[in-house]
C-alpha positions as CSV (number, residue, x, y, z in Angstrom):
1,M,9.5,15.7,-6.3
2,E,8.1,15.8,-9.8
3,E,4.9,17.7,-10.6
4,K,3.1,14.5,-11.6
5,D,4.0,12.9,-8.3
6,R,2.6,15.9,-6.4
7,Y,-0.6,15.6,-8.6
8,F,-1.2,12.0,-7.7
9,L,-0.3,12.5,-4.1
10,E,-3.0,15.2,-3.9
11,M,-5.4,12.7,-5.4
12,A,-4.5,10.1,-2.7
13,L,-5.0,12.8,-0.1
14,R,-8.5,13.5,-1.5
15,E,-9.3,9.8,-1.1
16,A,-8.1,10.1,2.5
17,E,-10.3,13.1,3.2
18,Q,-13.4,11.0,2.3
19,V,-12.9,8.8,5.3
20,L,-12.3,11.5,8.0
21,M,-15.8,11.2,9.4
22,E,-15.8,7.3,9.5
23,N,-13.8,6.9,12.8
24,T,-10.8,5.4,10.9
25,Y,-7.4,6.6,9.8
26,P,-7.7,8.9,6.8
27,I,-5.5,7.1,4.3
28,G,-5.9,7.1,0.5
29,A,-4.1,5.5,-2.3
30,V,-3.9,5.8,-6.1
31,I,-2.3,3.3,-8.6
32,V,-1.1,4.8,-11.9
33,D,0.4,3.1,-15.0
34,E,3.6,4.1,-16.8
35,N,1.6,6.5,-19.0
36,D,0.2,8.3,-16.0
37,N,-3.3,6.8,-16.4
38,V,-5.1,6.2,-13.1
39,I,-5.7,2.5,-12.8
40,S,-7.5,2.5,-9.4
41,T,-8.0,4.3,-6.1
42,G,-8.6,3.1,-2.6
43,R,-9.3,4.4,0.8
44,N,-9.1,3.0,4.3
45,R,-12.3,1.0,5.0
46,V,-11.2,-0.9,8.1
47,Q,-13.9,0.4,10.4
48,P,-16.8,0.8,8.0
49,Q,-16.3,-2.8,6.7
50,Q,-15.0,-4.2,10.0
51,D,-12.2,-5.7,8.0
52,A,-8.6,-5.5,9.3
53,T,-7.3,-5.9,5.8
54,A,-9.3,-3.1,4.2
55,H,-6.4,-0.7,4.1
56,A,-6.2,2.0,1.3
57,E,-3.3,0.3,-0.5
58,I,-5.0,-3.1,-0.4
59,K,-8.2,-1.6,-1.7
60,A,-6.4,0.1,-4.5
61,I,-4.7,-3.2,-5.5
62,R,-8.0,-5.1,-5.3
63,N,-9.8,-2.4,-7.3
64,A,-7.1,-2.6,-10.0
65,G,-8.2,-6.1,-10.7
66,G,-6.7,-7.6,-13.9
67,A,-4.7,-4.5,-14.6
68,I,-2.2,-5.7,-11.9
69,L,-1.9,-9.1,-13.5
70,Q,-1.5,-7.6,-17.0
71,A,1.2,-5.2,-15.7
72,K,3.1,-8.2,-14.2
73,V,2.8,-10.3,-17.4
74,H,3.8,-7.4,-19.7
75,R,6.4,-6.0,-17.3
76,E,4.7,-2.6,-17.2
77,K,5.6,-0.2,-14.4
78,L,2.9,0.7,-12.0
79,S,3.2,3.3,-9.3
80,L,1.3,3.7,-6.1
81,Y,0.7,7.0,-4.4
82,T,-0.4,6.9,-0.8
83,S,-1.0,9.5,1.9
84,V,1.0,7.6,4.6
85,E,3.9,5.1,4.6
86,P,2.3,1.6,4.0
87,C,2.2,-0.8,6.8
88,P,3.9,-4.3,6.7
89,M,0.8,-5.9,5.2
90,C,0.4,-3.3,2.5
91,T,4.2,-3.4,1.8
92,G,3.9,-7.1,1.2
93,A,1.0,-6.7,-1.1
94,I,2.8,-3.9,-3.0
95,L,5.8,-6.2,-3.5
96,F,3.7,-9.2,-4.6
97,A,1.7,-6.9,-7.0
98,H,5.1,-5.9,-8.6
99,I,4.3,-2.2,-8.1
100,K,7.6,-0.6,-9.1
101,K,7.4,2.8,-7.4
102,V,5.7,4.0,-4.2
103,V,5.4,7.6,-3.3
104,R,4.1,8.6,0.1
105,A,3.1,12.0,1.4
106,M,4.5,11.3,4.9
107,N,6.4,8.7,7.0
108,D,4.6,6.8,9.7
109,D,7.2,7.2,12.5
110,I,4.7,6.7,15.4
111,G,2.5,4.1,13.8
112,F,3.1,0.8,12.0
113,G,4.7,2.1,8.8
114,G,6.3,-0.9,7.1
115,C,8.6,0.2,4.3
116,R,11.5,1.3,6.4
117,K,10.7,-0.9,9.5
118,L,10.6,-4.1,7.5
119,R,13.9,-3.4,5.9
120,D,15.7,-2.9,9.2
121,S,13.9,-5.2,11.7
122,S,13.6,-8.7,12.8
123,M,10.0,-8.3,13.9
124,F,8.8,-11.5,12.4
125,D,11.7,-13.7,13.7
126,D,9.8,-15.0,16.7
127,R,6.3,-15.0,15.2
128,F,6.8,-17.1,12.0
129,I,8.7,-20.2,12.6
130,G,9.4,-22.7,9.8
131,A,9.6,-26.4,10.4
132,T,13.4,-26.4,10.2
133,D,13.9,-23.3,12.5
134,R,15.3,-23.9,16.0
135,G,15.6,-27.6,15.7
136,A,11.9,-28.3,15.0
137,I,12.9,-31.1,12.7
């Protein structure tokens, strides 16, 4: 791991530390541009905001605002650093935001980490059915 990756992971861990006393998972995230400038940060706010989508990675993407769109238009490479492997929702948001690199401090083997599980699973096969699936049309 590069020294800069370690630096930004430590920053994500400091974000995570800030939510330890809020009865929620201590997860933090940082988005960095290709020149190593911090674009935004986020931390898990699910319990304080009573919002199931207020994950650290989603908050960081929302906090990045127009910088995400500008990076997409100009094909700039953004990186996201997170304390734990992103869940399926966050993985989808990362893909749609065109974030080119994700560095995580640890895997989420016992939780709902999504990067590796989405790649190898069929967890959505029975939940999301298109009109042409299974003879619906």
